[in-house]
C-alpha positions in Angstrom: 97.6 130.3 99.9 100.8 130.7 101.9 103.6 128.5 100.6 105.3 127.4 103.9 108.2 125.8 101.9 109.1 129.3 100.5 108.8 130.9 103.8 111.1 128.3 105.3 113.8 128.8 102.8 113.6 132.6 103.2 113.8 132.3 107.1 116.9 130.1 106.6 118.5 132.5 104.3 117.8 135.4 106.8 119.0 133.5 109.8 122.4 132.5 107.9 122.9 136.2 106.8 123.1 137.0 110.6 126.3 134.9 110.9 128.4 136.4 108.2 131.5 138.5 108.7 129.8 141.5 107.3 126.6 142.8 109.2 123.4 142.3 107.4 121.8 145.6 106.6 118.0 145.4 106.5 116.8 148.7 105.2 113.6 149.6 107.0 110.7 150.0 104.6 107.0 150.8 104.8 105.2 150.0 101.6 105.6 148.2 98.2 107.3 151.1 96.7 110.0 151.6 99.2 110.5 147.8 99.4 111.1 147.5 95.6 113.4 150.6 95.7 115.7 149.0 98.3 115.7 145.6 96.5 116.6 147.4 93.3 119.2 149.2 95.1 120.8 145.9 95.9 119.6 144.9 99.4 118.9 141.1 99.7 116.6 141.3 102.7 114.4 144.0 104.3 112.9 145.0 107.5 109.5 146.8 108.2 109.4 149.3 110.7 106.2 150.0 113.0 106.9 153.7 112.9 107.3 154.3 109.1 104.4 151.8 108.4 102.1 153.7 110.8 103.2 157.1 109.2 102.4 155.7 105.7 98.7 155.0 106.6 98.1 158.2 108.7 98.4 156.5 112.0 101.2 156.6 114.8 103.7 154.2 116.3 103.1 152.5 119.7 100.5 150.1 118.5 98.1 153.0 117.5 97.4 150.8 114.4 95.4 147.8 114.9 97.3 144.4 114.4 95.2 143.7 111.2 96.3 147.1 109.8 99.9 146.2 110.6 99.6 142.7 109.1 98.0 144.2 106.0 100.9 146.6 105.4 103.4 143.8 106.0 101.5 141.6 103.4 101.7 144.6 100.9 105.5 144.7 101.3 106.0 140.9 101.2 103.8 140.4 98.2 105.9 143.0 96.3 109.3 141.6 96.6 110.9 138.1 96.5 113.5 138.5 99.3 113.3 137.7 103.1 111.4 140.2 105.1 111.4 140.9 108.9 108.5 142.8 110.4 108.3 144.9 113.6 105.2 143.9 115.6 106.1 146.2 118.5 105.3 144.4 121.8 103.0 142.0 120.1 99.6 143.7 120.1 98.6 142.0 123.2 98.2 138.9 121.1 99.0 135.3 122.0 102.3 134.0 120.3 100.6 131.3 118.1 98.1 134.0 116.7 100.7 136.5 116.2 103.1 134.0 114.4 100.2 132.8 112.2 99.5 136.3 111.2 103.0 137.1 110.4 103.6 134.0 108.2 100.2 134.5 106.5 101.4 138.2 105.6 104.7 136.5 104.3 107.3 137.7 106.7 109.9 135.4 108.1 111.4 137.6 111.0 109.8 139.6 113.7 111.0 142.2 116.1 109.4 142.3 119.5 110.1 144.8 122.1 109.6 144.8 125.9 107.4 148.1 126.0 103.8 147.1 126.6 102.1 150.1 124.8 98.5 149.3 125.8 99.6 149.3 129.6 102.3 152.0 129.4 104.9 149.9 131.2 108.0 147.8 130.5 107.7 144.0 130.7 109.8 142.3 133.4 112.9 140.6 131.9 111.3 137.2 132.7 108.0 138.2 131.3 109.6 139.3 128.0 111.8 136.2 127.7 108.7 134.0 128.3 107.0 135.7 125.4 109.9 135.4 123.2 110.0 131.6 124.0 106.3 131.4 123.3 107.0 132.8 119.8 109.8 130.4 119.2 107.6 127.4 120.0 104.8 128.9 117.8 107.1 129.3 114.9 108.6 125.8 115.4 105.1 124.4 115.3 104.6 126.1 111.8 108.0 124.5 110.7 109.3 127.9 109.8 112.4 129.1 111.8 111.1 132.8 112.1 114.1 134.9 112.9 113.2 136.7 116.3 114.8 139.9 117.1 114.4 140.4 120.8 114.4 144.2 121.6 114.9 145.9 124.9 113.9 149.7 125.7 116.0 149.8 128.8 118.2 152.5 127.4 115.1 154.6 126.7 114.1 154.3 130.2 117.6 154.6 132.0 116.4 156.4 135.2 114.2 153.4 135.9 117.3 151.1 136.6 120.3 151.3 138.9 122.5 149.9 136.2 120.8 150.1 132.7 123.7 148.4 130.9 123.6 145.4 133.3 119.7 145.4 133.1 119.9 145.3 129.2 122.4 142.7 129.1 120.4 140.5 131.6 117.2 140.9 129.5 119.0 140.2 126.2 120.5 137.0 127.4 117.3 135.7 129.0 115.8 136.2 125.5 118.7 134.3 124.0 118.0 131.4 126.3 114.3 131.6 125.4 115.0 131.1 121.7 115.7 134.6 120.2 118.1 134.7 117.2 119.3 138.3 117.6 119.0 141.1 120.1 118.2 144.8 119.8 119.1 147.2 122.6 117.8 150.5 121.2 119.3 153.8 122.1 122.7 152.7 123.1 124.2 155.9 124.7 127.9 155.5 123.5 130.4 153.0 121.8 131.8 151.9 125.1 128.3 150.7 126.2 128.0 149.0 122.8 131.3 147.1 123.3 130.2 146.1 126.8 127.0 144.7 125.5 128.8 142.9 122.6 131.2 141.3 125.0 128.5 139.9 127.2 125.7 138.8 124.8 126.3 135.9 122.4 123.7 136.5 119.8 124.1 138.7 116.9 123.3 142.3 117.8 121.2 144.9 116.0 121.9 148.6 116.0 119.9 151.4 114.4 121.5 153.5 111.7 120.8 156.8 110.0 121.4 156.0 106.2 123.4 159.1 105.7 124.8 160.2 109.1 125.7 156.7 110.5 124.7 154.3 113.4 123.5 154.9 116.8 125.7 155.4 118.9 128.2 157.9 117.7 127.6 157.8 114.0 129.6 154.7 113.4 129.9 153.4 109.8 129.4 150.1 108.5 133.1 149.1 108.6 133.3 150.3 112.2 130.3 148.3 113.1 131.8 145.1 111.6 135.1 145.7 113.4 133.3 146.0 116.7 131.2 142.7 116.0 127.7 144.0 115.2 125.8 141.7 113.0 122.7 143.5 112.0 121.7 147.0 111.1 118.2 148.4 110.6 117.1 151.9 110.0 114.0 152.2 112.2 112.2 155.3 111.0 115.3 157.2 109.9 115.3 156.1 106.1 111.7 157.5 105.8 112.7 160.7 107.8 115.7 161.2 105.7 113.5 161.0 102.5 111.1 163.4 104.1 113.9 165.9 104.5 115.1 165.5 101.0 111.8 166.1 99.5 112.0 169.8 100.4 115.4 169.9 98.5 114.0 168.3 95.5 111.0 170.6 95.1 112.5 173.9 96.3 112.3 175.4 92.6 108.7 174.7 92.4 107.1 176.9 95.1 
């Protein structure tokens, strides 16, 4: 049976970690083994990525897994560690917010990443539609008395040709999500550091960037100290931790074939 008091404590700790001087780094894991490895390496909270989770079960990203498959994977991770976990549920799997939050909490996660690409329809939500869903998620979490840490993602920079001013559009979307109840925001594929600075200057919530664990962050391979100086508050690896390990496996085994 889910212990909601424990989940509430972990959610509070995760939220507080978004407001420290040093960015919180949530290494992106996909199963119990990778989760335990990252906790043993010293990380105090984790993220679960939809892409690496899907790869780990022989599926693909973009909601190719079913929601039940995703939640089962999340439950395996959360059941293997005693730290806060945030899970990527893509655009929400066409699921009503109360049901999505209930499934997330039952699986043991206390944070959620939600993007504005609706995979089942091959389109980007409007800014207002995405903010409305974020608001629904906040109200659903509040009803469960757990402050689920909502990371609102926009894919505007993945589709720059669709907008006259992608930076302005991304900022508008992130601010609408902030007003709706998001706790952090995530503009993926930032093209350069100047754009990152612009977004940081105009969005009040903690901002998430993607990083390669060896090469550095997107954009421009920034390191952790540079991200801190800029004001970034959250770092995740997306599929890049798993991809890096995949590359290293060939090196580890080269003398054996």
